[in-house]
C-alpha positions in Angstrom: 0.0 28.3 -38.4 0.3 31.9 -36.4 2.7 33.0 -34.4 -0.7 32.7 -31.2 -0.7 29.7 -32.5 2.5 28.3 -32.4 2.6 30.4 -28.4 -0.5 28.4 -27.7 0.9 24.7 -28.6 4.1 25.4 -26.8 2.2 26.7 -23.7 -0.2 23.5 -24.0 3.3 21.2 -24.3 4.7 22.8 -21.5 1.8 22.3 -19.2 1.0 19.0 -20.1 2.9 17.1 -17.8 1.6 19.1 -14.9 -2.2 18.0 -16.1 -1.1 14.7 -15.2 -1.9 15.2 -11.4 0.9 16.3 -8.5 2.1 12.7 -7.7 5.9 12.4 -7.4 5.6 8.6 -8.0 8.2 6.2 -7.3 11.5 7.2 -5.7 14.2 5.5 -3.8 12.9 6.5 -0.2 9.4 4.9 -1.1 11.3 2.2 -2.3 13.9 2.1 0.7 10.6 2.1 2.8 9.0 -0.8 1.0 12.1 -3.1 1.9 14.3 -2.1 -1.4 13.9 -2.1 -4.8 13.1 -6.0 -5.3 10.6 -5.8 -2.6 9.0 -2.5 -4.5 9.3 -4.1 -8.1 7.2 -6.9 -6.5 4.3 -4.6 -5.5 4.5 -3.3 -8.6 3.8 -6.4 -10.5 6.9 -6.4 -11.9 8.3 -9.8 -10.7 6.8 -12.7 -13.1 4.8 -15.1 -11.2 3.8 -13.0 -8.1 0.8 -14.0 -6.0 -1.2 -11.6 -4.3 -3.4 -12.3 -1.0 -4.7 -10.4 2.0 -6.0 -11.3 5.6 -8.2 -9.8 8.0 -6.1 -9.3 11.0 -6.6 -7.3 14.9 -5.1 -6.9 18.2 -1.9 -6.5 19.6 1.2 -8.8 18.2 1.1 -12.0 20.8 -2.6 -11.2 22.2 -5.1 -13.8 22.6 -4.7 -17.4 22.0 -1.2 -19.0 20.9 -2.8 -21.8 18.7 -4.2 -19.3 16.2 -2.8 -18.2 12.7 -0.5 -15.0 12.6 1.0 -12.9 10.8 3.8 -10.7 12.4 2.5 -11.3 15.5 -1.6 -10.4 14.8 -3.7 -12.1 15.0 -5.8 -13.9 11.4 -9.5 -13.1 11.7 -10.2 -14.4 8.1 -8.7 -15.1 4.8 -6.6 -15.5 2.9 -8.1 -14.1 -0.2 -7.0 -13.7 -3.7 -6.2 -9.7 -4.1 -7.0 -9.5 -8.0 -5.3 -7.7 -10.8 -7.3 -4.5 -10.7 -7.2 -4.2 -6.8 -3.1 -5.0 -7.1 -2.8 -2.1 -9.4 -4.6 0.2 -7.3 -2.7 -0.8 -4.0 0.7 -0.4 -6.3 -0.5 3.3 -7.4 -0.8 4.2 -3.8 2.1 2.4 -2.2 4.5 3.3 -4.7 3.4 7.0 -5.1 6.2 9.3 -2.9 3.3 11.7 -2.3 1.3 8.6 -0.1 3.5 9.2 2.3 3.8 12.0 5.4 7.8 11.7 5.7 7.8 14.1 8.2 5.2 13.2 10.8 4.9 10.9 13.2 2.5 9.8 15.6 1.6 8.5 19.2 -0.9 5.7 18.2 -0.4 2.1 18.9 -0.1 0.4 15.6 -3.3 -1.9 15.3 -3.3 -3.1 11.8 -6.8 -4.6 10.5 -5.6 -6.0 7.0 -2.2 -7.4 6.1 -1.2 -7.7 2.1 1.5 -10.4 0.9 3.1 -10.2 -2.1 5.1 -13.3 -2.9 7.5 -14.0 -6.1 10.0 -16.8 -6.6 12.7 -14.6 -4.5 10.7 -13.8 -1.7 7.4 -12.0 0.3 6.3 -8.4 0.9 4.0 -7.9 3.4 1.9 -4.6 4.6 -0.5 -4.6 6.8 -2.3 -1.3 7.1 -3.7 0.3 10.5 -7.0 2.5 10.1 -7.4 3.9 13.0 -4.4 5.5 12.8 -3.9 5.8 9.0 -0.4 3.9 9.3 1.0 1.2 7.4 3.9 -1.3 8.4 5.9 -3.3 5.8 7.9 -6.7 6.2 10.0 -8.0 3.7 11.5 -11.4 3.5 10.0 -11.6 7.6 12.2 -8.6 8.5 11.0 -5.6 9.4 11.4 -2.9 6.5 9.5 0.3 7.1 6.7 2.4 8.9 5.2 5.5 7.4 1.2 7.0 8.1 -0.7 7.5 4.8 -3.1 10.0 6.0 -4.0 11.3 2.7 -4.5 7.7 0.8 -7.1 6.7 3.5 -9.7 6.7 1.5 -8.4 5.4 -1.4 -7.1 2.1 0.3 -10.1 2.1 2.7 -11.7 1.4 -1.0 -9.7 -1.3 -2.2 -10.7 -3.0 1.3 -13.8 -3.0 1.3 -14.1 -5.0 -2.3 -11.6 -7.6 -0.9 -13.8 -8.0 2.4 -17.1 -7.3 1.1 -18.4 -9.0 3.9 -16.6 -7.6 7.2 -18.6 -5.2 8.6 -15.5 -3.4 10.6 -13.8 -2.7 7.3 -17.3 -1.8 5.5 -17.3 0.8 8.1 -14.1 2.2 7.1 
């Protein structure tokens, strides 16, 4: 093998990890945002027997009739629908990626989520509520608020998943 070929292979080997994308992947602060390692593992699909469901929700917490189903105070519009494995994998890839979140930014928006996704396993539940008007999500782990963060850079990916989950919902299809 020539010296040029060896050098070219060394350069290629050194740069291959960079070609996989700019994603930071899962970090400790992502786990904390998502309610801890157990909750993040649940989203990642690492917890055996995990089920995933999604609901259309709307409004302000507590607004509207009192005799309707609610998720963390938000009225359920429809659902639940099962989240298929392929879509759960897409959601996990976005939610577990540190680069998804705008860690140093905050907004003065009113959080009004339109979709709730729940992961449930033998040890508990993780709920992620998505607000597409201000590109923010809120996380609840076992009923307690765990975190809240902006997802501006990944809006298109998350909206695409929601459109597949709710194909007959006109508001979701407008995202």
